[in-house]
SERO-4910 file (N, C-alpha, C, O; in steps of 0.05 Angstrom, whole numbers):
BEGIN
 pado doro    nc1    nc2    nc3   cac1   cac2   cac3    cc1    cc2    cc3    oc1    oc2    oc3
  Met    A    290   -341   -193    283   -314   -202    269   -316   -229    278   -330   -246
  Asp    A    246   -302   -232    230   -304   -256    244   -291   -280    264   -276   -276
  Arg    A    234   -296   -304    247   -287   -328    249   -257   -330    270   -246   -338
  Ala    A    228   -243   -321    229   -213   -323    251   -202   -305    265   -183   -314
  Arg    A    253   -212   -281    274   -202   -263    302   -210   -272    321   -195   -269
  Ala    A    304   -234   -284    330   -242   -295    338   -224   -318    362   -217   -320
  His    A    320   -217   -335    326   -199   -358    334   -172   -347    353   -160   -357
  Tyr    A    319   -162   -327    326   -135   -316    354   -135   -304    369   -116   -307
  Leu    A    360   -157   -289    386   -158   -276    409   -159   -296    429   -145   -293
  Gly    A    406   -176   -317    428   -179   -335    429   -159   -357    451   -149   -364
  Ser    A    406   -151   -368    406   -133   -392    403   -104   -385    414    -87   -399
  Val    A    389    -98   -364    385    -70   -356    406    -60   -336    418    -40   -340
  Met    A    409    -76   -315    429    -69   -294    457    -76   -301    476    -67   -288
  Arg    A    460    -93   -322    487   -101   -331    503   -115   -309    527   -112   -307
  Arg    A    489   -131   -293    503   -147   -273    514   -173   -285    503   -183   -305
  Gly    A    536   -183   -274    548   -207   -284    555   -227   -262    550   -221   -239
  Ile    A    567   -249   -270    575   -270   -251    595   -258   -231    614   -245   -239
  Gly    A    591   -264   -205    608   -253   -185    598   -228   -172    607   -221   -150
  Asp    A    579   -214   -185    568   -190   -173    550   -197   -150    538   -219   -149
  Thr    A    548   -179   -131    531   -183   -108    507   -166   -108    506   -145   -121
  Leu    A    486   -174    -94    461   -159    -92    448   -168    -66    457   -186    -52
  Leu    A    426   -154    -59    411   -160    -35    384   -172    -41    370   -163    -59
  Leu    A    377   -193    -27    351   -206    -30    336   -202     -4    348   -202     18
  Phe    A    309   -199     -6    294   -194     19    266   -206     16    255   -209     -6
  Asn    A    254   -212     39    226   -216     41    218   -210     70    235   -209     88
  Gly    A    192   -206     75    183   -198    101    185   -220    122    186   -213    146
  Arg    A    187   -245    114    188   -267    134    217   -272    144    221   -275    168
  Asp    A    236   -271    126    264   -279    133    283   -256    136    304   -259    147
  Gly    A    276   -232    125    294   -209    127    309   -205    101    300   -212     79
  Glu    A    333   -194    103    350   -187     80    376   -203     81    388   -206    102
  Phe    A    385   -212     57    409   -228     55    426   -218     32    416   -209     12
  Gln    A    452   -221     35    470   -216     13    470   -241     -5    468   -264      4
  Ala    A    473   -237    -31    473   -259    -50    493   -252    -72    499   -229    -78
  Glu    A    504   -274    -85    523   -271   -107    512   -285   -131    501   -307   -129
  Ile    A    516   -272   -154    507   -284   -180    527   -306   -187    551   -300   -192
  Ser    A    518   -331   -187    536   -353   -194    532   -363   -223    549   -376   -234
  Arg    A    509   -358   -234    504   -365   -262    484   -345   -274    464   -339   -261
  Leu    A    489   -336   -298    472   -317   -311    468   -326   -340    487   -325   -356
  Ala    A    444   -334   -347    438   -343   -374    413   -328   -384    401   -313   -369
  Arg    A    406   -333   -408    383   -319   -420    357   -327   -405    348   -350   -406
  Gly    A    346   -308   -390    321   -313   -376    324   -329   -351    304   -337   -339
  Ala    A    349   -333   -341    352   -348   -316    377   -338   -301    398   -331   -313
  Val    A    375   -336   -275    397   -328   -258    398   -347   -234    378   -353   -222
  Leu    A    422   -356   -228    426   -373   -204    442   -356   -184    463   -345   -190
  Leu    A    431   -354   -159    443   -338   -138    452   -356   -115    438   -375   -109
  Thr    A    475   -349   -104    484   -363    -80    479   -345    -56    489   -322    -55
  Leu    A    464   -355    -37    456   -339    -14    479   -336      6    493   -356     12
  Gly    A    483   -312     16    503   -307     36    492   -300     63    471   -310     71
  Ala    A    506   -282     77    499   -275    104    474   -258    105    469   -243     87
  Gln    A    460   -259    128    437   -242    132    448   -214    138    466   -210    155
  Thr    A    436   -193    126    444   -166    130    424   -150    147    431   -131    160
  Arg    A    399   -159    148    378   -147    165    358   -168    173    350   -185    157
  Ala    A    351   -167    198    330   -186    208    302   -175    200    299   -152    194
  Pro    A    282   -193    201    255   -183    196    247   -161    215    255   -161    238
  Glu    A    231   -142    205    223   -119    221    193   -118    224    178   -124    205
  Ala    A    183   -111    247    154   -108    251    145    -83    237    158    -62    238
  Glu    A    123    -85    223    113    -62    207     84    -56    216     70    -73    227
  Pro    A     75    -31    213     48    -24    220     27    -41    205     31    -47    182
  Asp    A      6    -48    219    -16    -63    207    -37    -44    196    -59    -43    206
  Gly    A    -29    -28    176    -47     -9    164    -56    -17    136    -40    -26    121
  Trp    A    -81    -12    131    -92    -19    104   -101      7     91   -113     25    103
  Leu    A    -96      9     65   -106     31     49   -129     21     32   -124      4     15
  Cys    A   -153     31     36   -176     24     20   -183     49      4   -192     69     15
  Phe    A   -179     47    -22   -184     71    -39   -198     64    -65   -194     43    -76
  Ala    A   -213     83    -74   -228     80    -99   -208     87   -122   -199    110   -123
  Pro    A   -202     69   -140   -184     75   -162   -193     99   -177   -217    104   -182
  Ile    A   -173    115   -185   -178    140   -200   -165    139   -227   -164    117   -239
  Lys    A   -155    160   -237   -141    159   -263   -117    141   -261   -105    138   -240
  Arg    A   -110    129   -284    -89    108   -283    -63    118   -271    -53    105   -252
  Asp    A    -52    140   -280    -27    150   -269    -29    157   -240    -10    151   -224
  Ala    A    -51    169   -232    -55    176   -204    -57    152   -186    -46    151   -164
  Ser    A    -71    131   -195    -74    106   -179    -46     93   -176    -40     83   -154
  Glu    A    -31     93   -197     -4     81   -196     14     96   -177     30     85   -162
  Trp    A     11    122   -177     26    139   -158     18    133   -129     36    132   -112
  Val    A     -8    129   -124    -17    122    -97     -5     95    -89      5     93    -66
  Val    A     -5     75   -106      7     49    -99     36     52    -93     46     40    -73
  Glu    A     51     67   -108     79     71   -104     85     85    -77    101     75    -61
  Lys    A     71    107    -72     77    122    -48     66    108    -23     79    110     -2
  Ala    A     44     94    -25     34     79     -2     54     57      6     58     51     29
  Thr    A     66     45    -15     86     24     -9    110     36      5    120     25     24
  Glu    A    120     59     -5    143     72      7    137     80     36    155     78     53
  Leu    A    112     88     42    105     96     69    103     73     88    104     77    113
  Gly    A     98     49     78     98     25     95     71     12     98     67     -3    118
  Ile    A     52     17     81     25      5     83     27    -25     80     43    -35     64
  Ala    A     10    -40     94     11    -69     93     -7    -81     71     -1   -101     59
  Val    A    -31    -68     67    -51    -79     49    -61    -56     32    -67    -34     42
  Ile    A    -64    -60      6    -77    -41    -12   -103    -54    -22   -102    -74    -37
  Gln    A   -125    -43    -15   -151    -54    -22   -167    -35    -40   -177    -15    -30
  Pro    A   -169    -41    -66   -186    -24    -83   -215    -27    -75   -225    -49    -69
  Val    A   -230     -5    -76   -258     -5    -68   -275      7    -91   -268     29   -101
  Ile    A   -296     -7    -99   -313      3   -120   -337     17   -108   -355      5    -97
  Thr    A   -336     43   -111   -358     60   -101   -376     68   -124   -372     60   -146
  Ala    A   -397     84   -117   -416     92   -137   -403    109   -159   -412    109   -182
  Arg    A   -381    123   -153   -368    141   -172   -341    131   -181   -326    146   -193
  Thr    A   -335    105   -176   -309     94   -184   -310     86   -213   -331     78   -223
  Gln    A   -287     88   -226   -284     78   -254   -265     55   -254   -241     59   -258
  Pro    A   -274     30   -249   -256      7   -245   -240     -1   -269   -220    -15   -266
  His    A   -248      8   -293   -233      0   -317   -204     12   -317   -188      4   -333
  Arg    A   -199     30   -299   -173     43   -298   -153     26   -282   -130     35   -278
  Met    A   -160      3   -272   -142    -13   -256   -126    -32   -273   -135    -43   -293
  Asn    A   -101    -36   -265    -83    -55   -278    -68    -70   -256    -46    -62   -249
  Pro    A    -79    -92   -245    -67   -106   -222    -38   -115   -227    -22   -112   -209
  Glu    A    -31   -125   -251     -4   -134   -256     15   -111   -254     37   -113   -243
  Arg    A      8    -88   -266     26    -65   -265     28    -54   -236     49    -46   -227
  Trp    A      6    -54   -222      6    -45   -194     26    -63   -177     41    -52   -161
  Ala    A     25    -89   -182     43   -107   -167     72   -101   -173     89   -101   -155
  Ala    A     78    -95   -199    106    -89   -206    115    -62   -194    137    -60   -185
  Ile    A     97    -43   -193    103    -17   -181    108    -20   -151    127     -8   -141
  Ala    A     91    -36   -138     95    -40   -109    122    -54   -103    135    -47    -84
  Ala    A    129    -74   -119    154    -87   -115    178    -68   -119    197    -69   -103
  Glu    A    177    -52   -140    199    -33   -144    200    -12   -122    222     -5   -114
  Ala    A    177     -3   -112    177     17    -91    188      5    -65    202     19    -50
  Ala    A    182    -21    -60    193    -34    -36    224    -35    -38    238    -30    -18
  Glu    A    234    -42    -61    263    -43    -65    275    -16    -61    296    -13    -48
  Gln    A    263      4    -74    274     31    -73    275     42    -44    294     56    -36
  Ser    A    254     37    -29    252     48     -2    265     30     19    266     37     43
  Glu    A    275      7     10    290    -11     28    272    -23     50    282    -29     72
  Arg    A    246    -25     45    229    -40     64    232    -69     57    238    -77     34
  Leu    A    226    -87     77    231   -115     73    206   -131     64    207   -155     62
  Ser    A    185   -117     58    161   -131     49    147   -114     28    151    -90     25
  Val    A    131   -128     13    114   -115     -8     85   -116      1     76   -137     10
  Pro    A     70    -94      0     42    -95      9     26   -116     -7     30   -121    -30
  Glu    A      6   -126      7    -13   -145     -6    -32   -129    -23    -45   -110    -13
  Leu    A    -34   -135    -48    -52   -122    -67    -77   -140    -70    -75   -161    -81
  Arg    A    -99   -131    -60   -123   -147    -60   -141   -141    -84   -139   -120    -96
  Ala    A   -159   -161    -89   -178   -157   -111   -198   -136   -103   -204   -133    -79
  Pro    A   -209   -121   -122   -229   -100   -116   -253   -111   -101   -262   -133   -106
  Leu    A   -263    -94    -83   -288   -101    -68   -308    -79    -72   -301    -55    -72
  Pro    A   -334    -86    -75   -355    -65    -75   -355    -52    -48   -349    -64    -27
  Phe    A   -363    -27    -47   -364    -11    -23   -380    -25     -1   -371    -27     22
  Ala    A   -403    -36     -8   -420    -49     12   -407    -74     23   -409    -80     47
  Ala    A   -393    -89      6   -379   -113     15   -356   -107     34   -351   -121     53
  Leu    A   -342    -85     28   -320    -76     46   -330    -72     74   -319    -82     93
  Leu    A   -353    -58     77   -364    -52    104   -376    -77    116   -373    -82    140
  Arg    A   -389    -94    100   -402   -118    110   -381   -137    122   -386   -150    142
  Asp    A   -358   -140    109   -339   -160    116   -315   -149    132   -295   -163    135
  Trp    A   -317   -124    141   -295   -111    155   -288   -127    180   -306   -134    195
  Pro    A   -262   -133    185   -255   -150    208   -262   -137    235   -258   -113    239
  Ala    A   -272   -153    253   -278   -143    280   -253   -134    294   -232   -146    293
  Gly    A   -255   -111    308   -233   -101    323   -214    -83    308   -196    -71    319
  Arg    A   -218    -80    282   -201    -63    265   -216    -37    260   -239    -37    250
  Ile    A   -204    -14    267   -217     11    262   -214     20    233   -194     13    220
  Leu    A   -234     34    223   -233     44    195   -237     74    196   -258     84    204
  Phe    A   -216     89    189   -217    118    187   -227    125    159   -216    116    139
  Ala    A   -249    139    157   -260    148    132   -255    178    128   -265    194    143
  Ala    A   -239    184    108   -232    212    103   -255    224     86   -258    218     63
  Thr    A   -270    241     99   -293    254     86   -290    284     88   -280    294    108
  Glu    A   -299    298     68   -295    327     66   -319    342     77   -341    331     79
  Arg    A   -313    367     85   -334    385     94   -350    374    118   -374    376    118
  Ile    A   -336    363    137   -350    354    162   -334    365    186   -310    370    184
  Ala    A   -349    369    208   -336    377    232   -327    352    247   -343    339    260
  Ala    A   -301    346    245   -291    322    257   -261    326    263   -249    344    252
  Pro    A   -250    310    281   -221    312    287   -205    305    262   -215    292    243
  Gly    A   -180    314    262   -162    306    240   -149    279    245   -155    266    265
  Leu    A   -131    271    227   -118    246    230    -92    248    246    -78    227    250
  Asn    A    -85    271    254    -60    274    269    -64    269    299    -59    286    316
  Leu    A    -75    246    304    -80    237    332    -66    211    336    -62    196    317
  Pro    A    -60    204    361    -46    179    366    -62    154    357    -86    153    360
  Val    A    -48    136    345    -60    110    336    -47     88    352    -23     86    353
  Asp    A    -63     71    363    -53     48    378    -41     28    359    -56     16    343
  Arg    A    -15     25    360     -2      7    341     -9    -23    345     -6    -39    327
  Ala    A    -20    -29    368    -28    -56    373    -55    -63    359    -62    -86    356
  Gln    A    -69    -42    350    -95    -47    337    -92    -41    308    -82    -20    300
  Gly    A   -101    -60    291   -100    -55    263   -120    -33    255   -140    -29    268
  Trp    A   -114    -20    233   -131      2    224   -132      2    193   -115    -10    180
  Gly    A   -151     17    183   -153     21    154   -160     50    149   -172     64    165
  Leu    A   -152     60    126   -158     87    117   -174     85     91   -165     74     72
  Leu    A   -198     96     91   -216     95     68   -216    122     54   -223    142     66
  Ile    A   -209    122     28   -208    146     12   -228    142    -11   -228    122    -25
  Gly    A   -245    162    -15   -265    160    -36   -255    167    -64   -231    173    -67
  Pro    A   -272    166    -84   -264    171   -112   -264    201   -119   -270    218   -102
  Glu    A   -258    207   -143   -261    234   -153   -291    241   -151   -308    226   -160
  Gly    A   -297    264   -139   -325    271   -135   -335    263   -107   -357    271   -100
  Gly    A   -319    247    -92   -326    240    -65   -346    217    -63   -355    206    -84
  Phe    A   -353    210    -39   -373    189    -34   -401    199    -41   -407    223    -38
  Ala    A   -418    182    -51   -446    188    -56   -460    192    -29   -452    180     -9
  Pro    A   -482    208    -28   -497    212     -3   -505    186     10   -503    184     35
  Ala    A   -514    166     -5   -522    141      7   -498    126     20   -501    113     40
  Glu    A   -474    130      9   -450    117     20   -443    131     46   -434    118     65
  Leu    A   -445    157     47   -440    171     72   -459    162     94   -451    159    117
  Asp    A   -484    158     87   -504    148    106   -496    120    116   -499    114    140
  Glu    A   -486    104     98   -478     77    105   -454     77    124   -453     61    143
  Leu    A   -435     95    119   -412     97    137   -421    104    165   -410     93    185
  Ala    A   -441    121    167   -450    130    194   -464    108    209   -466    110    234
  Arg    A   -472     87    196   -487     65    210   -468     44    222   -478     27    237
  His    A   -442     46    216   -424     25    226   -407     36    249   -393     56    245
  Pro    A   -407     24    272   -393     34    295   -362     33    292   -348     47    306
  Phe    A   -352     15    275   -323     13    272   -312     35    254   -288     38    251
  Val    A   -330     51    241   -321     72    223   -318     98    239   -336    106    254
  Thr    A   -295    111    236   -290    137    249   -285    157    227   -264    155    213
  Arg    A   -303    176    224   -299    196    202   -279    217    212   -279    227    234
  Arg    A   -260    224    193   -239    243    199   -237    263    176   -244    257    153
  Thr    A   -227    286    183   -222    307    162   -192    310    158   -176    306    176
  Leu    A   -185    317    133   -157    322    126   -152    352    124   -131    360    113
  Gly    A   -170    368    134   -166    397    134   -188    411    119   -207    399    109
  Pro    A   -186    437    117   -207    454    106   -208    454     75   -228    462     64
  Arg    A   -188    444     62   -187    445     33   -197    419     21   -196    398     33
  Ile    A   -207    421     -4   -217    398    -19   -193    387    -33   -182    399    -52
  Leu    A   -184    363    -25   -160    351    -37   -167    332    -60   -188    320    -60
  Arg    A   -149    330    -79   -152    309    -99   -150    282    -85   -137    280    -64
  Ala    A   -162    262    -96   -163    236    -83   -135    225    -77   -131    214    -56
  Glu    A   -117    227    -97    -90    217    -92    -75    232    -70    -59    221    -55
  Thr    A    -80    259    -69    -68    275    -48    -79    267    -21    -63    264     -1
  Ala    A   -105    262    -19   -117    254      6   -106    228     16   -101    225     40
  Ala    A   -102    209     -2    -92    182      6    -65    185     19    -60    173     40
  Ile    A    -47    199      6    -19    201     16    -18    219     41     -3    213     59
  Ala    A    -33    241     41    -33    258     64    -43    243     89    -32    246    111
  Gly    A    -64    227     85    -75    212    108    -56    191    117    -52    187    142
  Leu    A    -44    176     99    -25    155    107     -1    167    121      9    155    140
  Ala    A      9    189    111     33    201    123     27    209    152     45    205    169
  Arg    A      3    218    158     -4    225    186     -6    200    203      4    200    225
  Leu    A    -19    180    193    -23    156    209      3    140    213      8    130    235
  Leu    A     19    139    192     44    123    194     67    137    207     87    126    213
  Ala    A     63    164    211     84    179    225     82    178    255    100    189    269
  Val    A     61    165    265     58    164    295     81    147    306     87    125    295
  Pro    A     95    156    327    117    141    338    108    113    347     86    110    356
  Pro    A    126     93    345    119     65    352    108     63    381     92     45    386
  Glu    A    116     80    400    107     77    427     80     88    431     68     84    453
  Ala    A     68    102    411     42    114    415     20     93    416     -3     99    419
***
């Protein structure tokens, strides 16, 4: 266990030798553990019985243009709670990338996974330019692009869980006209609307994910 988590466990949570806690990862599942040694900056845990087996999770990616710092952090937290597998920052024409803090995002995602009792933490990827995202998009994976003021179906439609998908959310001010034209040129992109209202970027991200991730597993 790293120094930061050891400090949190001993100094913030006030846990001591003999106390129990749960450890998890997406590969092995969840296990009970007991604190057998607790020193400054170090904790030794004794692994116990498995309490939950690994669980299959949706193969959904959130591709979003970072916005204001607090709003971006909120998106990372809520996307983790909802069960997203990958968080991919996208640099668009109207993105302000200086608002990103990868280390803090990673800490927020880990805490959100613990709080929501999911067994994995989403993969936080390095930012990609808009053009590179489309150029390198994996074959066979659908990309839903949430765009405003278009006549298109909503996101409350069945999603084939066997097929990976991504949700693309633009920045404050929306996609630039040239970016909308570029989206239209790619057959793997499906433009969708989130309704008649103009949503803030962080609201659009969570509203879209909630619709996609709420589809029953058999759909």
